[in-house]
N, CA, C and O of each residue as an XYZ file, in Angstrom:
828
protein
N     -13.609    -27.465    -22.276
C     -12.357    -27.713    -21.934
C     -12.125    -26.564    -20.818
O     -12.447    -25.464    -21.266
N     -11.609    -26.518    -19.361
C     -11.369    -25.532    -18.674
C      -9.972    -24.739    -19.200
O      -8.880    -25.240    -19.465
N     -10.389    -23.333    -19.258
C      -9.090    -22.437    -19.385
C      -8.183    -21.982    -18.479
O      -8.716    -21.383    -17.545
N      -6.965    -22.060    -18.428
C      -6.537    -21.492    -17.439
C      -5.196    -20.467    -17.570
O      -4.322    -20.741    -18.392
N      -5.094    -19.323    -16.746
C      -3.988    -18.479    -17.093
C      -3.019    -19.270    -15.823
O      -3.561    -19.637    -14.780
N      -1.993    -19.406    -15.998
C      -1.163    -19.483    -14.770
C       0.160    -18.187    -14.544
O       0.871    -17.801    -15.472
N       0.224    -17.839    -13.564
C       0.840    -16.526    -12.868
C       1.915    -16.921    -11.960
O       1.540    -17.015    -10.791
N       2.939    -17.133    -12.137
C       3.920    -17.447    -11.372
C       5.357    -16.462    -11.796
O       5.410    -15.919    -12.899
N       6.411    -16.330    -10.841
C       7.594    -15.984    -11.694
C       8.318    -17.121    -11.459
O       9.487    -16.773    -11.289
N       8.210    -18.231    -11.370
C       9.290    -19.290    -11.712
C       8.932    -20.218    -13.222
O       7.913    -20.855    -13.489
N       9.968    -20.047    -13.908
C       9.253    -20.859    -15.225
C       9.150    -22.393    -15.013
O       8.405    -23.020    -15.766
N       9.652    -22.866    -14.313
C       9.741    -24.490    -13.835
C       8.698    -24.767    -13.026
O       8.191    -25.889    -13.017
N       8.199    -23.615    -12.139
C       6.708    -24.178    -11.648
C       5.451    -24.288    -12.085
O       4.427    -24.868    -11.725
N       5.913    -23.320    -13.280
C       4.329    -22.990    -14.530
C       4.679    -24.037    -15.636
O       3.790    -24.378    -16.417
N       5.970    -24.576    -15.739
C       6.007    -26.223    -16.530
C       5.257    -27.292    -16.027
O       4.475    -28.055    -16.594
N       5.695    -27.201    -14.652
C       5.083    -28.230    -13.694
C       3.761    -28.068    -13.618
O       3.178    -29.116    -13.894
N       3.108    -27.253    -13.378
C       1.460    -26.782    -13.174
C       1.204    -27.331    -14.685
O       0.448    -28.300    -14.758
N       1.679    -26.889    -15.746
C       0.859    -26.771    -16.809
C       1.100    -28.704    -17.354
O       0.170    -28.997    -18.105
N       1.717    -29.478    -17.213
C       1.882    -30.777    -17.261
C       0.894    -31.626    -16.414
O       0.468    -32.733    -16.746
N       0.557    -30.886    -15.156
C      -0.113    -31.536    -14.261
C      -1.701    -31.020    -14.747
O      -2.656    -31.788    -14.634
N      -1.788    -30.196    -15.073
C      -3.524    -29.348    -15.678
C      -3.353    -30.170    -16.831
O      -4.274    -30.984    -16.893
N      -2.370    -30.303    -17.964
C      -3.110    -31.270    -19.052
C      -3.211    -32.521    -18.912
O      -3.953    -33.085    -19.717
N      -2.643    -33.212    -18.054
C      -2.958    -34.468    -17.817
C      -4.376    -34.448    -17.554
O      -4.962    -35.328    -18.185
N      -5.401    -33.463    -16.555
C      -6.357    -33.656    -16.174
C      -7.466    -32.803    -17.374
O      -8.523    -32.225    -17.122
N      -6.809    -32.972    -18.646
C      -7.861    -32.251    -19.289
C      -8.067    -30.512    -19.426
O      -8.981    -30.020    -20.089
N      -7.008    -29.674    -18.649
C      -7.041    -28.599    -18.391
C      -6.441    -27.659    -19.328
O      -5.224    -27.734    -19.496
N      -7.087    -26.819    -19.938
C      -5.995    -26.215    -21.158
C      -5.306    -24.944    -20.749
O      -6.094    -24.000    -20.800
N      -4.194    -24.631    -20.390
C      -2.968    -23.569    -20.165
C      -3.243    -22.407    -21.195
O      -2.265    -22.131    -21.890
N      -4.290    -21.736    -21.408
C      -3.886    -20.869    -22.460
C      -3.304    -19.204    -22.290
O      -3.668    -18.245    -22.970
N      -2.386    -19.204    -21.269
C      -1.558    -18.044    -21.016
C      -0.756    -18.422    -19.588
O      -1.043    -19.123    -18.617
N       0.416    -17.584    -19.970
C       1.577    -17.645    -18.716
C       2.023    -16.378    -18.888
O       2.257    -15.763    -19.928
N       2.157    -15.905    -17.209
C       2.638    -14.630    -16.847
C       3.905    -14.637    -15.964
O       3.628    -15.306    -14.969
N       4.865    -14.295    -15.910
C       5.962    -14.077    -14.542
C       5.668    -13.193    -14.042
O       6.632    -13.117    -13.280
N       5.082    -12.373    -13.807
C       4.807    -11.066    -12.950
C       3.087    -11.052    -12.821
O       2.344    -11.738    -13.523
N       2.636    -10.074    -11.722
C       1.510     -9.424    -11.960
C       0.870     -8.588    -12.618
O      -0.343     -8.447    -12.771
N       2.129     -7.777    -13.185
C       1.673     -6.660    -14.283
C       1.288     -7.610    -15.877
O       0.341     -7.388    -16.631
N       2.191     -8.505    -16.005
C       1.818     -9.263    -16.971
C       0.571    -10.062    -17.442
O       0.111    -10.312    -18.556
N       0.085    -10.464    -15.778
C      -0.884    -10.788    -16.124
C      -2.245    -10.147    -16.216
O      -3.307    -10.690    -16.521
N      -1.986     -8.734    -15.856
C      -3.001     -8.045    -16.181
C      -3.036     -7.422    -17.131
O      -4.069     -6.847    -17.473
N      -1.728     -7.355    -17.935
C      -1.962     -6.718    -19.270
C      -2.404     -7.887    -20.246
O      -2.776     -7.627    -21.390
N      -2.348     -9.308    -19.711
C      -2.826    -10.196    -20.617
C      -4.195    -10.776    -20.352
O      -4.610    -11.501    -21.256
N      -4.780    -10.656    -19.580
C      -5.849    -11.157    -19.122
C      -7.113    -10.839    -20.071
O      -8.029    -11.647    -19.913
N      -7.288    -10.106    -20.764
C      -8.355     -9.685    -21.319
C      -8.351    -10.623    -22.653
O      -9.339    -11.136    -23.180
N      -6.860    -10.726    -23.104
C      -6.837    -11.397    -24.650
C      -6.488    -12.768    -24.285
O      -6.237    -13.434    -25.289
N      -6.362    -13.582    -22.911
C      -6.221    -14.432    -22.723
C      -7.919    -15.183    -22.541
O      -8.415    -16.173    -23.078
N      -8.307    -14.481    -21.829
C      -9.785    -14.894    -21.441
C     -10.146    -16.199    -21.000
O     -10.982    -16.963    -21.481
N      -8.977    -16.427    -19.466
C      -9.117    -17.651    -19.144
C     -10.237    -17.570    -18.157
O     -10.644    -16.500    -17.702
N     -10.740    -18.795    -17.830
C     -11.772    -19.369    -17.151
C     -11.495    -19.203    -15.347
O     -12.287    -18.758    -14.516
N     -10.107    -19.726    -15.135
C      -9.255    -19.494    -14.206
C      -8.293    -19.012    -14.152
O      -7.426    -19.476    -14.892
N      -7.924    -17.827    -13.253
C      -6.352    -17.665    -13.314
C      -5.435    -18.369    -11.845
O      -5.750    -18.131    -10.679
N      -4.613    -18.996    -12.154
C      -4.140    -19.246    -11.132
C      -2.475    -18.516    -10.269
O      -1.340    -18.616    -10.736
N      -2.731    -18.070     -9.418
C      -1.742    -17.025     -9.228
C      -0.857    -17.079     -8.096
O      -1.432    -16.592     -7.122
N       0.565    -17.558     -7.762
C       1.217    -16.819     -6.832
C       1.702    -15.819     -6.357
O       2.405    -15.077     -7.042
N       1.381    -15.536     -4.843
C       1.166    -14.243     -3.929
C       2.501    -13.937     -4.255
O       2.526    -13.018     -5.073
N       3.819    -14.411     -3.887
C       5.081    -13.610     -4.094
C       5.509    -13.635     -5.143
O       5.895    -14.660     -5.705
N       5.523    -12.533     -5.601
C       6.263    -12.463     -7.307
C       7.006    -10.976     -7.120
O       6.434    -10.099     -6.472
N       8.249    -10.758     -7.697
C       8.620     -9.387     -7.737
C       7.634     -8.308     -8.440
O       6.646     -8.684     -9.071
N       7.912     -7.185     -8.313
C       7.154     -5.910     -8.747
C       5.961     -5.793     -7.897
O       6.388     -5.894     -6.748
N       5.033     -5.676     -7.873
C       3.478     -5.452     -7.668
C       3.212     -6.366     -6.698
O       2.778     -6.061     -5.587
N       3.559     -7.976     -7.226
C       2.889     -8.822     -6.175
C       1.740     -9.065     -6.617
O       1.046     -8.316     -7.305
N       1.387    -10.579     -6.079
C       0.013    -11.235     -6.030
C      -0.882    -10.281     -5.359
O      -1.943    -10.032     -5.931
N      -0.640     -9.740     -4.303
C      -1.981     -9.047     -3.632
C      -2.568     -8.123     -4.636
O      -3.722     -8.122     -5.065
N      -1.482     -7.260     -4.968
C      -1.878     -6.268     -6.255
C      -2.493     -6.449     -7.366
O      -3.490     -5.901     -7.836
N      -1.509     -7.639     -7.927
C      -2.338     -8.216     -9.094
C      -3.816     -8.686     -9.116
O      -4.567     -8.668    -10.092
N      -4.132     -9.170     -7.683
C      -5.435     -9.645     -7.351
C      -6.431     -8.301     -7.541
O      -7.448     -8.272     -8.234
N      -5.941     -7.331     -6.843
C      -6.594     -6.382     -6.635
C      -6.948     -5.753     -8.110
O      -8.072     -5.253     -8.057
N      -6.543     -5.659     -8.995
C      -6.526     -5.140    -10.277
C      -6.999     -6.015    -11.307
O      -7.587     -5.696    -12.340
N      -6.707     -7.044    -10.946
C      -7.797     -7.938    -12.174
C      -9.085     -7.636    -11.819
O      -9.862     -7.038    -12.564
N      -9.395     -8.087    -10.523
C     -11.172     -7.976    -10.226
C     -11.685     -6.597    -10.237
O     -12.868     -6.291    -10.088
N     -10.484     -5.609    -10.467
C     -11.038     -3.862    -10.864
C     -11.452     -4.500    -12.581
O     -12.610     -4.514    -12.998
N     -10.509     -4.883    -13.218
C     -10.692     -5.209    -14.261
C     -11.693     -6.019    -14.725
O     -12.517     -5.792    -15.611
N     -11.560     -6.850    -14.136
C     -13.117     -7.783    -14.541
C     -13.595     -8.389    -13.210
O     -13.078     -9.445    -12.845
N     -14.717     -7.696    -12.318
C     -15.129     -8.332    -11.147
C     -15.362     -9.679    -11.080
O     -15.198    -10.346    -10.058
N     -15.843    -10.221    -12.427
C     -16.428    -12.067    -12.453
C     -14.872    -12.618    -12.355
O     -14.865    -13.715    -11.797
N     -13.894    -12.286    -12.638
C     -12.801    -12.809    -13.035
C     -12.463    -14.246    -11.530
O     -12.568    -13.869    -10.363
N     -12.172    -15.417    -11.768
C     -12.003    -16.569    -10.920
C     -10.623    -16.955    -10.776
O      -9.922    -17.601    -11.554
N     -10.302    -16.369     -9.464
C      -8.546    -16.192     -9.206
C      -7.962    -17.136     -7.820
O      -8.134    -16.658     -6.699
N      -7.263    -18.507     -7.974
C      -7.221    -19.315     -7.282
C      -5.868    -18.633     -6.763
O      -5.277    -18.023     -7.654
N      -5.262    -18.612     -5.515
C      -4.173    -18.102     -5.033
C      -3.531    -19.326     -4.752
O      -4.028    -20.221     -4.068
N      -2.307    -19.357     -5.340
C      -1.533    -20.568     -4.932
C      -0.438    -20.118     -4.245
O       0.355    -19.365     -4.810
N      -0.257    -20.502     -2.993
C       1.149    -19.775     -2.103
C       1.768    -20.260     -1.599
O       1.350    -21.405     -1.431
N       3.065    -20.026     -0.973
C       3.885    -20.882      0.067
C       3.804    -20.545      1.248
O       4.351    -21.040      2.234
N       3.008    -19.560      1.150
C       2.727    -18.968      2.965
C       1.681    -19.451      3.559
O       0.619    -19.021      3.107
N       1.576    -20.464      4.723
C       1.102    -21.180      5.025
C       0.345    -20.227      6.743
O       0.179    -20.791      7.824
N       0.102    -19.040      6.498
C      -0.247    -18.113      7.799
C      -1.249    -18.008      7.623
O      -1.666    -18.677      6.677
N      -2.146    -17.248      8.281
C      -3.804    -17.493      8.179
C      -3.705    -15.594      7.711
O      -4.832    -15.111      7.605
N      -2.772    -14.781      7.500
C      -3.351    -13.203      7.228
C      -3.595    -13.351      5.577
O      -4.483    -12.756      4.966
N      -2.692    -14.201      5.028
C      -2.488    -14.165      3.484
C      -3.268    -14.721      2.953
O      -3.572    -14.095      1.938
N      -4.214    -16.251      3.128
C      -5.632    -16.090      2.293
C      -6.929    -15.208      3.336
O      -8.058    -14.915      2.941
N      -6.521    -15.010      4.313
C      -7.766    -13.895      4.885
C      -7.469    -13.034      3.711
O      -7.937    -13.601      2.724
N      -6.951    -12.019      3.413
C      -6.745    -10.839      2.848
C      -6.930    -11.253      1.000
O      -7.387    -10.422      0.215
N      -6.586    -12.332      0.664
C      -6.546    -12.775     -0.800
C      -8.357    -12.980     -0.772
O      -9.006    -12.383     -1.631
N      -8.969    -13.721      0.108
C     -10.085    -14.215      0.093
C     -11.448    -12.920      0.246
O     -12.551    -12.898     -0.299
N     -10.786    -11.905      1.242
C     -11.421    -11.056      1.229
C     -11.635    -10.313     -0.077
O     -12.630    -10.126     -0.777
N     -10.351     -9.951     -0.167
C      -9.898     -9.359     -1.702
C     -10.710     -9.774     -3.134
O     -10.805     -9.067     -4.137
N     -11.262    -11.121     -2.927
C     -12.131    -11.103     -4.094
C     -11.794    -12.729     -4.611
O     -12.638    -13.340     -5.266
N     -10.715    -13.238     -4.310
C     -10.179    -14.553     -4.723
C     -11.366    -15.304     -4.191
O     -12.149    -14.978     -3.299
N     -11.317    -16.580     -5.072
C     -11.868    -17.246     -5.259
C     -11.706    -18.689     -4.482
O     -12.622    -19.396     -4.062
N     -10.300    -18.931     -4.408
C      -9.919    -20.090     -3.631
C      -8.557    -19.862     -3.305
O      -7.999    -18.931     -3.885
N      -8.020    -20.429     -2.617
C      -6.894    -20.694     -1.660
C      -6.213    -21.987     -1.652
O      -6.997    -22.891     -1.365
N      -4.984    -22.390     -1.876
C      -4.028    -23.667     -2.263
C      -2.861    -22.935     -1.924
O      -2.475    -21.803     -2.214
N      -2.118    -24.401     -0.838
C      -0.763    -24.116     -0.111
C      -0.282    -24.507     -1.402
O      -1.003    -25.081     -2.218
N       1.101    -24.166     -1.640
C       1.786    -24.928     -2.373
C       2.002    -26.570     -1.711
O       2.186    -27.465     -2.536
N       1.984    -26.816     -0.700
C       2.126    -28.006     -0.252
C       1.287    -29.116     -0.663
O       1.552    -30.317     -0.609
N       0.028    -28.429     -1.165
C      -1.068    -29.607     -1.126
C      -1.203    -30.571     -2.003
O      -0.561    -30.210     -2.989
N      -1.661    -31.560     -2.192
C      -1.585    -32.501     -2.934
C      -1.374    -32.339     -4.441
O      -1.434    -31.109     -4.448
N      -1.230    -32.568     -5.348
C      -1.344    -32.257     -6.602
C      -2.667    -32.373     -7.002
O      -3.159    -31.399     -7.574
N      -3.491    -33.571     -6.783
C      -4.932    -33.652     -7.093
C      -5.775    -32.715     -6.568
O      -6.921    -32.632     -7.008
N      -5.083    -31.422     -5.001
C      -5.804    -30.560     -5.082
C      -5.890    -29.656     -5.815
O      -6.827    -28.869     -5.683
N      -5.015    -29.503     -6.733
C      -4.753    -28.357     -7.759
C      -5.936    -28.399     -8.822
O      -6.311    -27.366     -9.375
N      -6.409    -29.428     -9.039
C      -7.415    -30.238    -10.153
C      -8.743    -30.142     -9.796
O      -9.630    -29.814    -10.584
N      -8.912    -30.420     -8.615
C     -10.203    -29.751     -7.711
C     -10.355    -28.694     -7.472
O     -11.453    -28.175     -7.674
N      -9.341    -28.013     -6.972
C      -9.456    -26.696     -6.687
C      -9.679    -25.856     -8.085
O     -10.426    -24.889     -7.934
N      -9.120    -26.065     -9.552
C      -9.206    -25.750    -10.510
C     -10.784    -25.805    -11.265
O     -11.432    -24.921    -11.824
N     -11.037    -27.078    -11.041
C     -12.552    -27.320    -11.260
C     -13.579    -26.887    -10.660
O     -14.484    -26.436    -11.361
N     -13.716    -26.901     -9.340
C     -14.600    -26.164     -8.740
C     -14.432    -24.472     -8.918
O     -15.543    -23.959     -8.789
N     -13.544    -23.624     -9.133
C     -13.528    -22.460     -9.820
C     -14.458    -22.242    -10.716
O     -15.496    -21.590    -10.606
N     -13.859    -23.062    -11.981
C     -14.789    -23.120    -13.209
C     -16.217    -23.228    -13.043
O     -17.047    -22.688    -13.774
N     -16.473    -24.000    -11.982
C     -17.975    -24.479    -11.740
C     -18.686    -23.175    -11.154
O     -19.892    -23.127    -10.909
N     -17.758    -22.085    -10.955
C     -18.533    -21.042    -10.113
C     -18.551    -21.080     -8.342
O     -19.159    -20.330     -7.578
N     -17.567    -22.348     -8.001
C     -17.406    -22.872     -6.602
C     -16.125    -21.912     -5.981
O     -15.248    -21.347     -6.634
N     -16.334    -21.925     -4.394
C     -15.227    -21.696     -4.188
C     -14.459    -22.671     -3.670
O     -15.000    -23.770     -3.548
N     -12.796    -22.498     -3.171
C     -12.095    -23.648     -2.700
C     -10.878    -23.156     -2.041
O     -10.038    -22.330     -2.397
N     -11.019    -23.985     -0.832
C      -9.911    -23.296      0.216
C      -9.299    -24.855      0.724
O     -10.099    -25.781      0.853
N      -8.131    -25.018      0.942
C      -7.318    -26.286      0.612
C      -8.242    -26.691      2.239
O      -9.130    -25.907      2.574
N      -7.991    -27.724      2.991
C      -8.217    -28.457      4.227
C      -7.442    -27.567      5.223
O      -7.988    -26.799      6.015
N      -6.128    -27.748      5.101
C      -5.414    -27.106      6.014
C      -5.447    -25.526      6.847
O      -5.264    -25.164      8.009
N      -5.822    -24.771      5.408
C      -5.956    -23.488      5.420
C      -7.337    -23.460      6.087
O      -7.531    -23.151      7.263
N      -8.082    -23.747      5.381
C      -9.835    -23.467      6.043
C      -9.904    -24.021      7.945
O     -10.676    -23.712      8.853
N      -9.040    -24.679      7.903
C      -9.084    -25.523      9.541
C      -8.225    -24.101     10.259
O      -8.767    -23.475     11.170
N      -6.943    -23.730      9.761
C      -6.263    -22.921     10.489
C      -7.707    -21.663     10.469
O      -8.104    -21.201     11.539
N      -8.074    -21.426      9.704
C      -9.219    -20.080      9.600
C      -9.976    -20.091     10.625
O     -10.171    -19.139     11.381
N     -10.679    -21.727     10.736
C     -11.571    -22.073     11.658
C     -11.594    -21.414     13.010
O     -12.422    -20.739     13.621
N     -10.150    -21.942     13.297
C      -9.352    -21.801     14.700
C      -8.745    -20.757     15.298
O      -8.168    -20.704     16.384
N      -9.010    -19.597     14.149
C      -8.349    -18.756     14.720
C      -9.609    -17.898     15.721
O      -9.381    -16.721     16.000
N     -10.538    -18.364     16.079
C     -11.508    -17.923     16.951
C     -11.432    -16.456     17.455
O     -11.798    -16.299     18.620
N     -10.973    -15.234     16.702
C     -10.842    -14.013     16.737
C      -9.919    -13.331     16.481
O      -9.834    -12.175     16.067
N      -8.927    -14.363     16.836
C      -7.391    -13.850     17.031
C      -6.874    -13.500     15.689
O      -6.871    -14.339     14.788
N      -6.347    -12.046     15.487
C      -5.750    -11.556     14.133
C      -4.380    -11.142     13.847
O      -3.588    -10.863     14.747
N      -4.161    -11.110     12.904
C      -2.545    -10.216     12.702
C      -2.888     -8.785     12.831
O      -3.985     -8.240     12.708
N      -1.684     -8.266     13.115
C      -1.606     -6.909     13.709
C      -2.107     -5.943     12.112
O      -2.373     -4.743     12.065
N      -2.109     -6.936     10.950
C      -1.598     -6.457      9.422
C      -2.972     -6.354      9.122
O      -3.289     -5.530      8.265
N      -4.043     -7.180      9.781
C      -5.276     -6.961      9.488
C      -6.050     -5.418      9.603
O      -7.183     -5.157      9.199
N      -5.324     -4.716     10.112
C      -5.651     -3.185     10.524
C      -5.482     -2.454      9.528
O      -5.842     -1.304      9.779
N      -5.007     -2.617      8.263
C      -4.322     -2.073      7.337
C      -5.282     -2.430      6.508
O      -5.994     -3.425      6.638
N      -5.344     -1.265      5.238
C      -6.407     -1.165      3.981
C      -5.454     -2.238      3.147
O      -4.286     -2.495      3.438
N      -6.059     -2.697      2.263
C      -5.703     -3.473      1.060
C      -4.291     -2.505      0.416
O      -3.192     -3.058      0.376
N      -4.416     -1.304      0.018
C      -3.221     -0.736     -0.410
C      -2.154     -0.437      0.598
O      -1.010     -0.461      0.144
N      -2.304     -0.129      2.015
C      -1.581     -0.272      3.009
C      -0.408     -1.520      3.194
O       0.809     -1.561      3.374
N      -1.618     -2.588      3.026
C      -0.784     -4.142      3.329
C       0.332     -4.100      2.280
O       1.514     -4.316      2.550
N      -0.130     -3.810      1.084
C       0.868     -3.841     -0.047
C       2.206     -3.660      0.126
O       3.193     -4.362     -0.098
N       1.975     -2.208      0.721
C       3.216     -1.394      0.786
C       4.113     -2.283      1.824
O       5.172     -2.882      1.634
N       3.323     -2.154      2.961
C       3.759     -2.983      4.339
C       4.631     -4.381      3.831
O       5.521     -4.915      4.492
N       4.178     -4.795      2.585
C       5.129     -6.523      2.674
C       6.161     -6.141      1.785
O       7.168     -6.833      1.931
N       6.257     -5.143      0.786
C       7.567     -4.596      0.006
C       8.258     -4.180      0.938
O       9.281     -4.854      1.065
N       8.157     -3.318      1.696
C       9.097     -2.401      3.297
C       9.137     -3.742      4.000
O      10.264     -4.230      4.093
N       8.609     -4.107      4.270
C       9.194     -5.418      5.328
C       9.981     -6.344      4.681
O      10.526     -7.172      5.411
N      10.229     -6.435      3.195
C      11.205     -7.158      2.340
C      12.191     -6.248      2.460
O      13.300     -6.782      2.495
N      12.203     -5.011      2.540
C      13.393     -4.015      2.284
C      13.321     -3.607      1.172
O      14.424     -3.647      0.628
N      12.527     -3.214      0.534
C      12.124     -2.289     -0.781
C      12.483     -1.072     -0.108
O      12.586     -0.961      1.113
N      12.715      0.060     -1.163
C      12.657      1.533     -0.797
C      11.143      2.417     -1.544
O      10.355      2.207     -2.466
N      11.331      3.295     -0.666
C       9.931      3.774     -0.988
C       9.869      4.151     -2.535
O       8.772      4.240     -3.087
N      11.172      4.395     -3.298
C      11.343      4.865     -4.194
C      10.570      3.236     -5.273
O       9.545      3.090     -5.940
N      11.567      2.464     -4.971
C      11.128      1.054     -5.602
C       9.871      0.460     -5.299
O       9.551     -0.551     -5.923
N       8.982      1.012     -4.293
C       7.364      0.564     -4.017
C       6.675      1.282     -4.842
O       5.623      0.903     -5.354
N       7.235      2.420     -5.044
C       6.296      3.456     -5.868
C       6.317      3.549     -7.519
O       5.576      4.235     -8.223
N       7.405      2.640     -7.941
C       7.426      2.231     -9.172
C       6.422      1.157     -9.440
O       5.459      1.175    -10.206
N       6.938      0.040     -8.489
C       6.185     -1.207     -8.571
C       4.637     -0.935     -8.394
O       3.849     -1.557     -9.106
N       4.198     -0.052     -7.494
C       2.934     -0.014     -7.239
C       2.049      1.202     -8.198
O       0.835      1.404     -8.241
N       3.152      1.883     -8.910
C       2.737      2.660    -10.006
C       1.785      4.362     -8.793
O       0.666      4.861     -8.918
N       2.621      4.604     -8.063
C       1.956      5.634     -7.061
C       3.088      6.273     -7.059
O       3.979      5.555     -7.512
N       3.476      7.388     -6.725
C       3.959      8.530     -6.369
C       4.590      8.289     -5.038
O       3.979      7.811     -4.082
N       6.175      8.740     -5.022
C       7.068      8.328     -3.496
C       6.097      8.757     -2.584
O       5.814      8.024     -1.636
N       5.363     10.200     -2.783
C       4.907     10.926     -1.569
C       3.699     10.324     -1.161
O       3.334     10.778     -0.077
N       2.752      9.254     -1.749
C       1.880      8.380     -1.499
C       2.079      7.062     -0.727
O       1.404      6.493      0.132
N       3.497      6.716     -1.472
C       3.785      5.400     -0.407
C       4.637      6.138      0.699
O       5.232      5.404      1.488
N       4.790      7.761      0.879
C       5.211      8.286      2.184
C       4.071      7.934      3.255
O       4.328      7.535      4.391
N       2.821      8.126      2.766
C       2.097      8.606      3.307
C       1.318      7.306      4.039
O       0.875      7.232      5.185
N       1.315      6.421      3.085
C       1.008      4.786      3.304
C       2.063      4.385      4.599
O       1.601      3.816      5.588
N       3.300      4.678      4.521
C       4.305      3.912      5.309
C       3.919      4.652      6.973
O       3.836      4.068      8.054
N       3.728      6.201      6.639
C       3.138      6.688      8.017
C       1.967      5.890      8.927
O       1.982      5.622     10.128
N       1.117      5.658      8.074
C      -0.160      5.204      8.427
C      -0.020      3.802      9.134
O      -0.476      3.392     10.201
N       0.983      3.048      7.911
C       1.719      1.633      8.478
C       2.150      1.349     10.179
O       1.875      0.587     11.107
N       3.126      2.680      9.814
C       3.801      2.689     11.205
C       2.599      2.752     12.066
O       2.109      1.690     12.450
N       2.285      3.421     12.270
C       1.088      4.090     12.966
C       0.133      3.236     13.577
O      -0.179      3.351     14.762
N      -0.393      2.290     12.730
C      -1.158      1.416     13.200
C      -0.237     -0.124     13.465
O      -0.777     -1.200     13.723
N       0.976      0.059     13.352
C       1.447     -1.240     13.358
C       2.130     -1.404     14.927
O       2.349     -2.429     15.573
N       2.422      0.320     15.335
C       3.402      0.851     16.385
C       4.890      0.428     16.110
O       5.798      0.062     16.856
N       4.777      0.647     14.554
C       6.474      0.271     14.668
C       7.170      1.723     14.127
O       6.549      2.518     13.421
N       8.610      1.937     14.595
C       9.045      2.810     14.655
C      10.023      3.193     13.288
O      10.289      4.342     12.935
N      10.432      2.087     12.695
C      11.346      1.897     11.545
C      11.146      0.460     10.466
O      10.466     -0.538     10.706
N      11.852      0.705      9.419
C      11.651     -0.839      8.646
C      11.923     -1.940      9.141
O      11.291     -2.956      8.851
N      13.423     -1.904     10.401
C      13.276     -3.372     10.512
C      12.351     -3.968     11.418
O      12.133     -5.174     11.538
N      11.704     -2.818     12.189
C      10.863     -3.229     12.868
C       9.339     -3.913     12.594
O       8.612     -4.575     13.335
N       9.168     -3.417     11.072
C       7.783     -3.657     10.303
C       8.457     -5.063      9.703
O       7.668     -5.961      9.408
N       9.923     -5.292      9.506
C      10.052     -6.435      8.813
C      10.119     -7.819     10.049
O      10.062     -9.034      9.861
N      10.223     -7.232     10.988
C       9.937     -8.359     12.555
C       8.971     -8.417     12.439
O       8.732     -9.548     12.018
N       7.687     -7.612     12.595
C       6.484     -7.888     12.924
C       5.866     -9.086     11.353
O       5.182    -10.095     11.528
N       6.210     -8.728     10.360
C       6.168     -9.703      9.328
C       6.432    -10.741      9.362
O       5.673    -11.607      8.926
N       8.124    -11.119     10.132
C       8.148    -12.379     10.224
C       7.697    -13.084     11.341
O       7.636    -14.313     11.351
N       7.353    -12.321     12.357
C       6.404    -12.921     13.843
C       5.288    -13.517     13.198
O       4.946    -14.682     13.400
N       4.600    -12.573     12.264
C       3.355    -13.399     11.877
C       3.482    -14.197     10.786
O       2.350    -14.304     10.313
N       4.411    -14.932     10.012
C       4.824    -15.491      8.569
C       4.451    -14.728      7.344
O       4.489    -15.221      6.216
N       4.077    -13.464      7.619
C       3.758    -12.961      6.294
C       4.959    -12.949      4.926
O       4.673    -13.119      3.741
N       6.313    -12.702      5.486
C       7.341    -12.892      4.886
C       8.226    -14.239      5.337
O       8.384    -14.810      6.416
N       8.705    -14.456      4.032
C       9.740    -15.630      4.676
C      11.720    -15.138      4.825
O      12.399    -14.398      4.114
N      12.010    -15.792      5.814
C      13.364    -15.582      6.072
C      14.151    -15.934      4.656
O      15.377    -15.836      4.590
């Protein structure tokens, strides 16, 4: 039986996924409501597949993905996200996620994705795969950012303060300030409002 850890900050979403996976003979061995909790519980739970949302309070899914893979380079992470842009899946897959699925996908797709990752295969839903294939070199300005800069950028774009971001990412405020400087330079943004507009324009955050 495939062992799965569910990571999503909405309890009802986790409940729905648990019921869906149980019907397919997949065992949910752990649930986490944040990236921080997922990183803490991963070693104890020893799941075959981690199904993780990207948009969560705290460090968020991108940073949690990075830390899980640092903890276990062989971790199989299926990113499940409401975002339907191309920057999020490219970031997640480049960071080491084995799969990407939008939350609009049919329920059967979750079972297929979890099964594929458990076999050591990659899985990207058809809609996302097509979008990535059609990019033809076009890229989001956020692609110029490092992984840590991207994490800082997303939280800044959502209106979080430097101090709060430092707490979420376990960094010093001065380090976050340095990342902020580089983000502004790379994205040609003068202030936090401009960063929010960039994120909204490319579908990286929701209104």
